C-alpha positions as CSV (number, residue, x, y, z in Angstrom):
1,X,46.3,68.8,146.5
2,X,42.9,67.0,145.9
3,X,42.7,64.7,142.9
4,X,39.3,62.8,141.8
5,X,39.6,58.7,140.6
6,X,37.4,57.6,138.1
7,X,35.6,54.3,139.7
8,X,32.1,54.3,138.8
9,X,32.1,52.8,135.1
10,X,30.6,49.5,134.5
11,X,33.9,47.3,134.0
12,X,31.8,46.3,130.6
13,X,35.3,45.8,128.7
14,X,36.3,43.7,131.4
15,X,33.8,40.8,131.7
16,X,33.4,38.3,132.9
17,X,35.6,40.2,136.1
18,X,33.2,42.1,136.8
19,X,30.7,40.6,137.0
20,X,30.5,40.5,140.9
21,X,33.2,42.5,141.4
22,X,33.4,46.6,140.1
23,X,36.7,47.2,138.0
24,X,38.4,49.3,140.4
25,X,38.9,45.7,142.9
26,X,40.1,43.8,139.5
27,X,43.4,42.8,140.9
28,X,46.9,43.1,139.5
29,X,49.5,41.9,140.9
30,X,47.7,40.6,143.6
31,X,46.4,44.3,144.9
32,X,42.7,46.2,143.0
33,X,43.4,48.1,140.5
34,X,42.3,51.0,143.3
35,X,45.1,50.6,145.3
36,X,48.3,51.0,142.5
37,X,46.5,54.1,141.8
38,X,45.8,55.4,144.9
39,X,49.8,55.0,145.9
40,X,50.9,56.6,143.4
41,X,48.8,59.9,143.6
42,X,50.3,59.3,147.3
43,X,53.3,59.7,145.7
44,X,53.4,62.5,144.4
45,X,52.6,63.8,147.4
46,X,48.5,64.2,147.2
47,X,46.6,63.5,150.4
48,X,42.9,64.1,149.5
49,X,41.6,62.0,147.3
50,X,38.3,61.6,146.0
51,X,37.2,58.6,144.0
52,X,33.5,58.1,142.7
53,X,31.5,54.5,142.6
54,X,28.5,53.4,140.8
55,X,28.7,49.5,139.8
56,X,28.9,47.6,142.8
57,X,30.4,50.5,145.0
58,X,29.2,49.2,148.2
59,X,31.8,47.0,147.8
60,X,34.9,49.9,147.1
61,X,33.4,51.7,150.0
62,X,33.6,48.4,151.9
63,X,37.3,47.5,150.7
64,X,38.0,51.4,152.0
65,X,36.6,51.0,155.1
66,X,39.0,47.7,155.6
67,X,41.9,49.1,153.6
68,X,42.7,52.7,155.5
69,X,44.7,54.7,154.0
70,X,45.8,57.0,157.6
71,X,48.0,59.7,156.2
72,X,45.2,60.4,153.4
73,X,41.7,61.7,153.6
74,X,39.1,59.7,151.1
75,X,35.7,60.6,150.1
76,X,33.2,59.2,148.9
77,X,31.1,60.1,146.0
78,X,27.9,57.8,145.3
79,X,27.3,57.6,142.1
80,X,25.2,54.3,142.4
81,X,21.5,55.9,141.9
82,X,22.7,56.8,138.2
83,X,26.1,57.0,136.7
84,X,26.9,60.1,135.5
85,X,29.8,59.6,133.1
86,X,32.8,61.5,133.3
87,X,32.2,65.0,133.5
88,X,28.7,64.0,135.4
89,X,30.9,62.8,138.2
90,X,33.8,65.4,138.4
91,X,30.1,68.3,138.7
92,X,29.1,65.7,141.2
93,X,32.1,65.8,143.0
94,X,32.8,69.2,143.5
95,X,32.2,70.2,146.1
96,X,34.5,67.8,147.7
97,X,36.8,68.8,145.8
98,X,36.8,72.6,146.5
99,X,40.7,74.8,146.3
100,X,42.7,77.1,145.3
101,X,44.8,74.3,144.0
102,X,45.0,72.3,140.6
103,X,42.8,69.3,140.3
104,X,43.6,65.7,139.2
105,X,42.2,63.5,137.7
106,X,42.8,60.0,137.3
107,X,40.9,57.0,135.8
108,X,41.1,53.7,137.6
109,X,42.5,51.4,134.7
110,X,45.0,52.7,133.9
111,X,48.6,52.3,134.6
112,X,51.5,54.5,134.3
113,X,55.2,56.1,134.5
114,X,54.1,59.4,133.4
115,X,56.2,61.9,135.2
116,X,52.9,63.3,136.9
117,X,55.3,66.5,138.6
118,X,56.7,67.7,135.1
119,X,53.1,67.7,134.2
120,X,51.7,69.5,137.1
121,X,54.8,72.1,137.1
122,X,53.5,72.7,132.9
123,X,50.0,73.4,134.0
124,X,51.0,75.4,136.3
125,X,53.2,77.5,134.5
126,X,51.0,77.6,131.5
127,X,47.3,79.1,133.0
128,X,45.8,76.2,131.4
129,X,42.3,75.7,131.8
130,X,43.6,71.8,131.7
131,X,45.7,69.9,130.6
132,X,45.7,66.3,129.5
133,X,47.8,63.4,128.8
134,X,48.0,62.6,125.2
135,X,50.6,60.4,123.3
136,X,51.1,58.8,120.0
137,X,49.4,55.7,119.7
138,X,46.3,53.9,117.9
139,X,43.1,54.5,118.9
140,X,39.4,54.8,117.5
141,X,38.6,57.8,118.8
142,X,41.3,60.8,118.7
143,X,41.8,64.2,120.5
144,X,42.8,67.2,118.0
145,X,45.5,70.1,118.9
146,X,46.8,72.3,117.4
147,X,50.5,73.2,117.4
148,X,50.8,75.1,119.6
149,X,49.2,72.4,121.8
150,X,46.0,73.6,122.1
151,X,42.3,71.3,121.8
152,X,40.7,72.3,118.8
153,X,38.6,69.3,118.6
154,X,37.8,65.2,118.9
155,X,37.6,62.7,115.5
156,X,36.5,59.2,115.7
157,X,38.5,57.5,113.5
158,X,36.7,54.3,112.4
159,X,33.7,56.2,111.4
160,X,35.5,59.7,110.7
161,X,33.0,62.1,112.6
162,X,35.1,65.3,113.9
163,X,34.0,68.1,116.2
164,X,34.7,71.3,117.5
165,X,36.6,74.0,115.5
166,X,39.3,71.7,113.0
167,X,40.8,74.5,109.9
168,X,42.0,72.8,107.5
169,X,44.6,75.1,106.9
170,X,46.5,74.4,110.2
171,X,48.5,71.8,111.3
172,X,46.3,69.5,113.3
173,X,47.8,66.5,115.2
174,X,45.9,63.8,117.5
175,X,46.6,62.3,119.9
176,X,44.9,59.5,122.6
177,X,44.3,60.2,125.9
178,X,45.8,59.1,128.5
179,X,42.9,58.9,131.1
180,X,45.1,61.3,133.1
181,X,44.0,65.3,133.0
182,X,44.9,68.1,136.3
183,X,42.0,70.8,135.5
184,X,41.6,74.7,137.6
185,X,39.4,74.8,140.1
186,X,37.1,77.7,138.0
187,X,36.2,74.4,135.3
188,X,34.6,73.3,138.8
189,X,31.4,77.0,138.4
190,X,30.7,76.1,133.8
191,X,29.1,73.3,134.1
192,X,26.7,72.8,132.2
193,X,22.9,72.0,133.7
194,X,23.0,68.7,132.1
195,X,23.5,66.1,134.8
196,X,25.5,63.1,132.5
197,X,27.8,64.4,130.2
198,X,31.7,63.5,129.4
199,X,34.7,65.6,130.3
200,X,35.7,65.5,127.0
201,X,32.7,66.9,125.3
202,X,33.0,69.9,128.7
203,X,36.9,70.5,126.9
204,X,35.2,70.8,123.4
205,X,32.8,73.4,124.1
206,X,35.3,75.8,126.4
207,X,38.3,74.5,123.7
208,X,38.3,77.1,121.2
209,X,37.9,80.3,124.3
210,X,40.4,78.8,126.8
211,X,43.1,77.5,126.9
212,X,43.5,72.9,126.9
213,X,46.7,72.0,126.2
214,X,48.2,68.9,125.3
215,X,51.0,67.4,127.8
216,X,52.9,64.4,125.3
217,X,53.9,61.8,127.3
218,X,56.0,58.4,125.7
219,X,53.4,55.6,125.1
220,X,55.2,52.8,127.0
221,X,54.6,55.2,129.6
222,X,50.2,54.3,129.7
223,X,48.7,50.8,130.0
224,X,45.2,50.8,129.7
225,X,44.1,47.8,132.1
226,X,40.0,47.9,130.7
227,X,40.1,45.0,128.9
228,X,40.8,41.6,130.4
229,X,43.8,40.7,127.7
230,X,45.9,43.2,129.2
231,X,45.9,42.3,132.5
232,X,49.0,39.9,132.0
233,X,50.8,42.8,130.1
234,X,49.6,45.0,133.6
235,X,52.3,42.5,135.9
236,X,55.0,43.0,133.2
237,X,54.2,46.6,133.7
238,X,54.6,47.0,137.4
239,X,57.8,44.8,137.4
240,X,59.4,46.7,134.5
């Protein structure tokens, strides 16, 4: 199975830690974020991983060269010339992700105990174009789903902006996206002509026509480690 780790972000929320270090290499419990995510993916049977890089990307490449995973095939999708956002990053990496099997995508600044195997099974049996890990927790931006778990839109809680085809006559649930998702490889042939775009924008483009499903997990199974105040919590999360 193949997976992609999104590690190209600027890490602005983690300043000053990311002034001279890419966020993927910020350490938790003596190991970089990237290492924690790689090891977790390995534990679920992933043996081929694509990692995109941008900010101080040469440090990530050097780290992987000097800390090899002999039982993994790791590819670098190099975005050092231009940061492409999540959708654009997936588009650039698509040739490296060619497969007939579902592909898992994982943000580098996420720790989780989300049951990935259950998520893979649900994705495979539902026939979804994409399956998104989500939970009920506070965040400024929410994904909107119908009662059947089908994505219908997106909402900015701060401004009230809503995108998508959200029917006022039907019950809609809002969830926080957990930065872990599984896609059918057919999505790799459905990109827009633009090079820079968000993966959420791509899902919003297709959610009215294709099954894009929620995989709801316990909020305690997730920790966003993209902010300095979360780093202390991260060590406790790993040791619980």
